[in-house]
N, C-alpha and C positions, 0 to 999 in steps of 0.2 A: 504494500500500500504506500502511496506517495506521502511524503511528509506534509505537503501542502496540496490541497485539492485543486483540480482543474475548474475553470469557470464553466457555467452551465452550457454555453454554446459549444465549447470544445467537446464536452462529454456527449452532448446530443449529436454533434457532427460525427464523432467516432462511432456512435451507434448506427447512424444512417449509413456510414461507409460499410459497416458489416452487413446491415440488412440488404444493401444493394447487391450483395453476393448471393442472396437467396434467389431461387428460380422464380420467374414471373408466372402467375397463374395461367396466362395464355399459352404456356408451353408445357404445362403439367398434365400428364395423362396417366398417372399411376396412383393418384391419391384418392382415397375414399373420403377424406376431408376436403373442404373447399373454403374459399373466402366467405366468412359469415355475413349474414344480412346486416345492413347498417344499423337497424334497430337493436340487434343483438350486441353490436359493438358499443352502442351508446349505453344500453342497460348495464353492460359489463363495467364500463368506466364509472358509471354512477354508483356501482356497488363494490368498487375495488377495495374499499377499506372495511369491509364487513367480515365477520367471523361466525360461521354457523356452529362453531364449537361452543359458543356461549349464547344460548337462546334468551337469557335474562337481559342481556344488553341488546342483542340483535333480534328483537321479536318480529319486526316487520320482515326482515330478511328470511327468518325461519318460515314465516307465512308464505313468502314467495316460493321457497323450496317446496312447501306442502302443495301449493297450487300447481307447480310444475309437475310434481309427482302425480297429482290428480289428473292432469291432462294426459300424461303418459299412460296411466291406468285406463282412462277412457278409450285411448287408442288401441290398447292391447286387451280389451275385454275383461279388465280387472275390477271394475267398479270401485270398491273400497280397498283395493290392494295397496299395502303400504310400501314405502321404499325411500330412496334417497338419490339426490344428484351427487355423483361421485366424480373422481378424476378421469375415469374412462372405462372402457370395456375390461381392461386388465383388473382393476380394482373390483369391479362388479363381479367378474368371474371368481375372483379370490373369495369374496364375501359369500357367494352362492355355495361354493364348495365347503367353506367353513360351516355354514348352516347345515349342510348335508352331513358333515362329519359329526357335529355336535348333536344332531338329531338322533344319532345312534351311538350313544356312549357305551353301549354294551359290546360293541365290536372293537376288539383289541387291535386288529390289523386291517384298518379300513381300506377299501379299494374303490376306484371309480372306473367306469367304462366310457371310453371316448373313441370316436371314429378316427380313422387315419387323417381326415381332413380337419380335425379340431384345431382351433387357434393355438398358437404357441404360448399364449398367456396361461393356458391351463397347466402347462408344465411348470410355470412359476408357482402356481397354487399348489401343485403336487409336491414340489420341493419344499415350499414353506411349511406345509402341514404334515410332512412325513407320510403322504399317501402313497399307496401302490396303484398301478393302473393297468388296465387291459385294453388293447387296441381292437376295436371292432372293424370289420371289413366294410368297404364301400362297393357300390355297384358300378356299372360301366359309365354312369353319369356322375360318379363321385359323390353319391348320396349314401348316407349311413344305412347299412343293411339291418333291419329290425331283427331278423332271424339270427344274425351273427351276434347282435347285442344280447338277445335272450339266452343264447348258448353260453355266454360268458358270465352270466349272473351266478353268484355263489353266496355262501353265508356271510362273506366279508364285504359284499357290495353295498356301498352307502349312497352311490349316486350314478346316474346315467347323464351324459352330456350329449345334447343334439344342437345342431347349428341351423339357424334360419338365415342363410346367406354367408357362405364361407368367404373370407376376405381374399382368398387366393383365386377362387373360381366362381364365386357367386352361387354355388349349389345350395339348394334348400333341402334339408333332410326330410324324410317322410315322418314328420313329428306326430301326426295323429296316430299312426301305427306304433311308433315308439312309446307314446303316452299310454297306449293300451298295454304294452309290455310292462311299463313301470307300474301301472295299476295292478296288474296280475301278481306281480312280485312285491308290491308295496315298497318300491324303491323310489327315492327322490329323483325327480327329473328336472334338470336345469336346461334352459334354452338360451344359447348365445345368439341373440339377434342384434348384435352391435352393428352389423352391416345392413341386414335386411329389415330391421325394426321400423325404419322410416321410409321403406319402399313398399313392402308387401301389403300392408293395410290399405294404402292408397291404390296400389295396382289392382288389388282384388275389387275395390269399389269401381274401378274403371273396366271391370269385366275380364281381367287377365287371369289365366288359369294358374294360380299359385295356391299352395296349400295353407290351411290354418296352422298356426304355430303358437298361439297365445293362451291366455287363461280361459278361453272358451273350451279348451281341452282339459278335462278333469285332472289328468295326471300331471300337468305342468305345475311345478312348485315355485319356480323363480325364473325371471327373464332379465337378461342384459340387453339394454337398448341405449344407443348413443346419440343424443341430440347434436353432438358436435360433428357427426358425420353427415348423413343425408338429412338430418334435422336442421342443418344450416346455422347452428349456434356456434359461438366462439369456443375454442379449447381453453380450459378443460370443462367438459359438461357431458359426462357419462351418466347412465342411469341403471339402478338395480331395483327391481320390483319383486316382491314376494306375494305369494297367493294370499296369505293371511298374517295377522300380527303374531300369532304363535310362532310361525317360522321365522319371522323377522327378529323376534326377541332372542333367538338362538345366537345372534351375532352381537347382542348388546353387551357393552362393558360399562359398569357403573363409574360415575364420577365420584371424586372425594368430597364434593361440595353440595350443600343443600340447594335445592331449586334447579339443579342441572340434571336433566334426564340422561339416561344411559346413551353412550355414543354407539351408533349403528354402522359406522364406517371405519375404514382403516386409519384415516386421519382424524386427529383430534381437532387441532386448529385447522380450519379449512375455509377458504374464501367463499363468500356467498355470491360472487359475481357470476359464476357459471350457472347457478340456479336462476338468478334474476334474468340472465340473458336467454337461457333456454325457455323460461316462461314467456319472455317478451316475444321471441320469434314464433313460438307455437300459438300464442294469442293473436299475433299480427297476421299470420298466414291462414290459420284455420284449416279445415278440411279442404276447402276449395282451392286455397293457395298451394297446398302440398300436392293435391291431385293434378293441378296444372303443371307444376314442375316435374312431377313423376311422369306424366304423359309425354312431356317434351324430352325427358331423359331417355325414355324407351324409344321414341321416334328417332333420336340420334343414334341410339344403340343399333336399331334395325338398319339405319342408313350405313353405319360403319360396317356391319356384317355383310351387307350387299356389296359394298365396295371391295371388301377383302376377298369375297368369293369370286367376284368378277375378275380379280387378279389371279385366280387359281390357287389361292391360299386355303389351307385346310384348318378348320376349327376343331379342336379336340372334343368340344361339346357345344351344343347350341346354348347361348346364354339365357339363364332364367331371370337374372337381374341385370344390372348395368355394368357388368364386367365381361370383357371379351378377351378370349385367348385365341391366338392364331399361330400356327406352326410355320417356321421358315428356317432355311439353312443360315447359320451364322447369327442366331438370335443374340448371343452375348456380344458379338461384334457390333450388331445393330444398336444395342443398348449404348455402347460407348460412342458410336457414330452419332447417335441422338444427343448424348450429353455434350459432346464437343460443339454442338450447334445450339445448345441451350434447352433442348427438349428432354423431358424426363418420362421414361416408360419403365416397365418392370419386366424382369425375366425370372420366373420362379426357379428355385433350386431343384424343385421336384419335377419340373417340366423344362429342362434346359434348352429345348429347341422351340419354345413357345414364348411369344411376346404377350404381355398382359396389358390391356388398356381399360381404364376406368372412366366411365361417363359420369361426370358430376355437373353441377349447375354452371360452373364457369366454362364448360366445354361448349363450343358452337360449331355450326356447320363449316364455317370458314376455317376454324382451328383444325377440324378433322381433315379438310381438304389440304391444308398446309402439311399436316402430318403424312397424308397419303403421298403427296409429292416428294416428301423426304424419303419415304419408304421406296418409292419408284427409283429415285436417284441412287439409293444405296444398292438396290438390286442391279441396276445398270453398271454402277461402279465395280461391283463384284464380278459381273460378267466380263467387263473390260479387263480387269486385273487377271482373271482366269485365262482369258484369251491371250493376253500378253505373255503370261507365264508359259503358255504352250507354243508361243511364236506365231499365233494366228492373228492377223490384222483385225482390229475391232471394227465393227460396222459403223 
């Protein structure tokens, strides 16, 4: 630390210089998050000095969190389902598995069942809580196989994990069938809807053929949903909802002080800005606003898929949500080619020859066309390089 501090303008200029190195949204095609709505930013700034860890001081902020949770519950068929606005899907998943573990204190060696496509945050939870795990198989569309899940259940099983929209592929597990398995065996079922939670409900209302995944299914005990992804709120604003207060109380930790209720999150001191911003965006957009954005995102997804197929590129699977994978020779080289030109795409470690594109609110037709032109140039450059290496004149 400096002996004498810098003046305000110098500090802020230093920050601006660093922020200028961040990728511009108009060239980002890999992110499930996006630039949040202006109203969310404003609500965040207005609530920046709040602390949801002390509800005696920040009563209004706590009420805003409660309202945000009520809006999430209404979206996910939960009615009075309790929950919290948390830092993100990772914290939400950790809390869900903590509840599942504490629900069965009689099990000395608790195990969970997760599909091959489960988010890597689940492995953080497994490590933190000393859980064991069993990997369930997925089908040809990378959806969890209910029969494989059922075959793995044993006396140590404390939870089953299903995903409503994998971040890698956008696949939606057959959660209704998995919920029936969970009910038959009286096992806790957690649904990770961090990606699909703000897509599927609106897409279903638009008539798209997507499965139910929420509290309308009797076996679902908890749901992860992220307002800071397709909910368009600023980061951090994840959500964890439980079917009832009895389950939520399993993660409660008492405070030392009178008048302070038990903490239900991993963090004690936690800013209320994310909750206020999530509430602001949800109230501002309403069902119709989210449906309009969802319809546009799917139209752009279909457009991208048509353009890729017209180029003879193969998709490992037809997208269910707004995540598109296409196979190509030199996918890793293409990723670097894009980055050198300011564009950000993804290449999965599990699908090394496939490029992953995410359609979010900041993506436009023009942006997709620019990306496709970049893809075409890359393919032509590789052809020319290959021809030159063989001593064949390029056309």
